[in-house]
N, C-alpha and C positions, 0 to 999 in steps of 0.2 A: 323397594316401589313393584307393586303386583299391576299389571295391565294400567300402567301410568298413575295408578292411585299410591297418594304413600301409605305406608301399613300401618293399620293401629289396632289397638284389641279393643273387641266389644266389651263396651261396659255394659251388664245383668244386674238388675237388683232384681232379687228372690226377694218376696214380701209371704211367707210361708210359717207359720205358728204349727206345724205337725212336724218336730225332730225328722222321722223316719222318711215324709214326703219328701221333707229338705235336701236328706241324704243322699236318697234316689235321683233327685232333678239332681242336684252335684255329681255325682257320679256322671250321668249322662251329660253333663255341659263337659267334664273334663277329660273323656272318653272321645272328646272333639277333637276335630283336628283341625280347629282354625281356633287362632289364638283369640281366648277371651277371660278375663274376670269375672266371676260372679260372685257378690254380695249378698249377703244373707240379714236379714231382718225378721225379727218373729211378730212382730204387731204394723197394725198402722199408723200410729205415733210415731215409733222409729222410722217406721217409712217413709213420711212427711219430712223428719228430720233431715234426713239423708238425702232427700231428693232436692230440699233447698238450700241445704248443704248448712246446716244448724249445728250447734251443739260440736258433739265430739263429733258430726263429719264435716266439720268447717273446711276441711281438706279432700271431703269423698271427690270422687269423679261423677260427674254428669251421668247418670243410664243412659245409655242407647237403648234397652228395652228393659222392660218391668214384666215378670212373670208374678200375677198376683192372687192370690188367694182369698174367697170373697169371703169365709169364717172367720174370722179376727178376733180375739178379744181387744175391747176398748173399741177403737175407732175399724169399722170392718171395713172391708174392700171395699163395698159400693161406695162409702165416704171417701175413701182414697182417689177412688176412682174419679168420683166428684171432684175433687180438689184439683188432682194433676189436670184431668182434661178444659177444669172451668180456669186454669190459669195461663195466659197468652205465653208465659214460659216455659212451661213445661208441657202442652195439650198435643207438640207433635212428638212426643215420645211414645212409642207403642206400649200398648199395652194389653197385656194378654192374661185373660182368666185362668187360671188352675184351680178348678174348686170341684169338691166332689156331688154337688147341686148338681140336679138335674129338673128344678123345679122351672118351667117353662117362664115363670115371673122375675124369675134370675136370669135366665139371657136373655129377655126380653129386655128387662132394665139395665142389665150391662151394654145391651149393644145401644141401647136410647144413652146413656152417659158416654159414647162413643168408644166402648172398651173395643180392640182391633180384634181380636178371637175371642170367643171363650171355649174351652176345654174343658171338658169332663175327664177327671181322673179316673182311671180302671181302679177297681180294687184289686186286680190281680200283678202281682211285683214285674211279670215279665211284660203284662202290658202297659204297665206304666211307663216302664223304661221305655218299651216302641214308643209312644205317645213323646215321651222327651227327645227322644230319637228326632222327631219328627218335627217338633216343634223347633230343636237346633238347626235339623238341614231345612225347614222353610226360613226360618229367621235369621239365622245366619249365613246362608247361600244360596238362597235365591232371592230375596227379598235387599233392595238397598236401604240400608238406615239413614235417615238423616243423621246430618255429622255434629257433635254437641255444641 
């Protein structure tokens, strides 16, 4: 127990089609001093199967936090965000948009769809890693996440 709370791993779902961005994100969270399980899927359909615990993900843990790219093949991140935030079973799961898009319409639409925050991925590798550490510090240290 920590501070009277039962210890538990934070379950993170990373929805990212770029292997290089996914690897940087995974490395950033692996270096965390906080117990977390990071699960990576590469497209929106697979993400929704994971969240809904369908098919091969029937025994997958419910995510405590979702890191979501907007520009995914097939079902894009906007559609994933819409489905998650419109479902009463999942709408309390925090969704962090992590994307290369700086388009004001993407930012506004994401917040209108109830994204919890919007992060533009830097092109520079060192800045990217720094952003991942900031997300980790905020969402895994400072914020109290709802229990699954």
